[in-house]
C-alpha positions as CSV (number, residue, x, y, z in Angstrom):
1,M,-25.1,-2.4,23.6
2,F,-24.2,1.0,25.5
3,S,-27.5,3.4,26.1
4,K,-26.7,4.9,29.6
5,I,-23.4,5.4,30.0
6,A,-22.2,7.0,33.7
7,V,-19.1,8.5,34.4
8,A,-17.6,10.0,37.8
9,Y,-16.6,13.4,37.9
10,D,-14.9,15.6,40.0
11,E,-11.8,18.6,39.9
12,S,-10.1,15.5,39.1
13,P,-7.8,15.3,35.6
14,Q,-9.0,12.3,35.4
15,A,-12.1,12.8,35.3
16,E,-12.2,15.4,32.4
17,R,-10.5,12.9,30.6
18,A,-12.6,10.4,31.2
19,L,-16.1,12.6,30.5
20,R,-14.0,13.5,27.4
21,V,-14.3,9.4,26.6
22,A,-17.6,9.1,27.6
23,I,-19.2,11.9,25.4
24,E,-18.0,10.6,22.9
25,L,-18.5,7.1,23.3
26,A,-22.0,7.9,23.8
27,K,-22.1,10.1,20.3
28,N,-21.0,7.1,18.5
29,L,-23.5,4.8,20.3
30,A,-26.4,6.9,20.8
31,A,-26.4,7.0,24.4
32,E,-27.0,8.7,27.3
33,V,-24.2,10.4,29.6
34,L,-25.1,10.9,33.2
35,I,-22.9,13.0,35.1
36,L,-22.1,11.5,38.6
37,T,-20.3,13.7,41.6
38,V,-20.0,12.3,44.9
39,V,-20.6,14.2,47.9
40,E,-18.2,12.6,50.7
41,N,-20.0,12.8,53.8
42,P,-17.6,15.6,55.7
43,S,-14.6,14.6,57.6
44,A,-14.1,13.6,61.4
45,Y,-13.0,17.7,61.8
46,T,-16.2,19.0,61.0
47,A,-17.0,17.8,64.8
48,Y,-14.7,20.5,66.6
49,A,-15.9,23.2,63.9
50,A,-19.7,22.3,65.4
51,G,-18.6,23.4,69.3
52,A,-17.0,26.1,67.9
53,D,-20.4,26.8,65.5
54,P,-22.8,24.6,65.4
55,S,-24.0,26.0,61.7
56,L,-20.9,25.5,60.5
57,P,-20.8,21.8,58.3
58,R,-24.1,22.7,57.1
59,I,-21.8,25.9,55.5
60,L,-19.7,23.2,55.0
61,H,-21.7,20.9,53.0
62,Q,-23.8,23.5,51.2
63,D,-20.3,25.3,50.0
64,R,-19.3,21.7,49.0
65,E,-22.6,21.1,46.6
66,L,-21.9,24.4,45.2
67,F,-18.6,23.9,44.1
68,Y,-20.4,20.4,42.9
69,E,-22.8,22.2,40.7
70,E,-20.8,24.4,39.2
71,L,-17.6,21.9,38.6
72,Q,-21.0,19.6,36.5
73,A,-22.3,22.9,34.2
74,K,-19.1,23.7,33.4
75,A,-18.6,20.4,32.4
76,I,-21.4,20.3,30.2
77,G,-21.2,23.4,28.8
78,S,-18.4,22.3,27.4
79,A,-19.8,18.9,25.2
80,P,-20.8,19.7,21.8
81,S,-24.4,20.7,21.5
82,E,-25.0,18.6,18.8
83,G,-23.6,15.4,21.4
84,P,-25.6,13.0,24.0
85,V,-28.4,13.5,26.4
86,V,-25.9,14.6,28.8
87,A,-27.8,14.7,32.9
88,R,-26.1,15.4,35.5
89,H,-26.5,13.8,39.9
90,L,-25.4,14.7,42.5
91,I,-25.2,12.0,45.2
92,E,-24.1,11.7,48.9
93,G,-22.4,9.0,50.7
94,D,-19.0,7.2,50.5
95,E,-17.5,7.0,47.4
96,V,-18.2,3.2,47.0
97,E,-21.1,2.2,47.6
98,A,-23.2,6.2,46.6
99,I,-21.6,5.3,43.1
100,A,-22.9,1.8,42.8
101,G,-25.8,2.5,44.1
102,F,-26.8,5.0,41.5
103,V,-25.7,2.1,38.6
104,R,-28.0,-0.3,40.1
105,E,-31.0,1.9,40.9
106,H,-30.3,3.9,37.5
107,R,-29.7,0.8,35.3
108,V,-26.5,2.5,33.5
109,D,-24.8,-0.4,31.2
110,L,-21.1,1.1,31.5
111,L,-19.4,2.5,33.9
112,V,-16.4,5.3,32.6
113,V,-13.8,5.9,34.9
114,G,-10.5,8.3,35.1
115,L,-7.1,6.1,37.2
116,H,-4.9,7.4,38.7
117,H,-1.5,5.8,38.4
118,R,-0.3,3.5,41.5
119,S,3.1,3.7,42.1
120,S,2.6,-0.3,44.4
121,Y,0.4,-3.3,44.1
122,I,-0.8,-2.4,47.7
123,S,-2.1,0.9,46.8
124,R,-4.2,-0.3,43.6
125,I,-6.2,-2.9,45.5
126,W,-7.3,-0.6,47.4
127,S,-8.1,1.7,44.8
128,T,-12.0,3.3,44.0
129,V,-11.6,1.7,41.0
130,Y,-10.3,-1.5,42.7
131,S,-13.5,-1.2,45.2
132,L,-16.3,-0.4,42.3
133,A,-15.4,-3.3,40.4
134,Q,-15.8,-5.8,43.2
135,D,-19.7,-3.8,43.4
136,V,-21.0,-2.4,40.3
137,P,-23.4,-4.8,38.3
138,C,-22.5,-3.4,35.1
139,S,-18.9,-2.6,32.4
140,I,-16.2,-0.5,33.3
141,L,-14.2,1.8,31.1
142,G,-11.1,2.9,32.8
143,V,-9.5,6.1,30.9
144,H,-6.1,7.2,32.3
């Protein structure tokens, strides 16, 4: 049924729960787990910082990549040794576009995401998960 499971992972508690569920599910299905973390493009304020120091945007980007690499390594280290094959990927760009492109390129069968509590209907519609559901060609499992 599901042979390749991707999990969107960042530093949030919701992503941590999604990772645990993805690993457990993959173990039961003998599936592969792909941990993917989006390194988003720097915000507009970095243009101002670049005026003071042209190397600053590159340094900020490298720091962010290092942070996410260490976060993913810690996540893999906490996975059971008898568990599924776990691979990690850093992807760059807009969160929804980057994840959707990764899912298509790697032929992912199931995308697991952590769900954040949304208080209003409008904020739910504009959520990342809602946008992903519109763009990815696979099933999505939302984890509370």
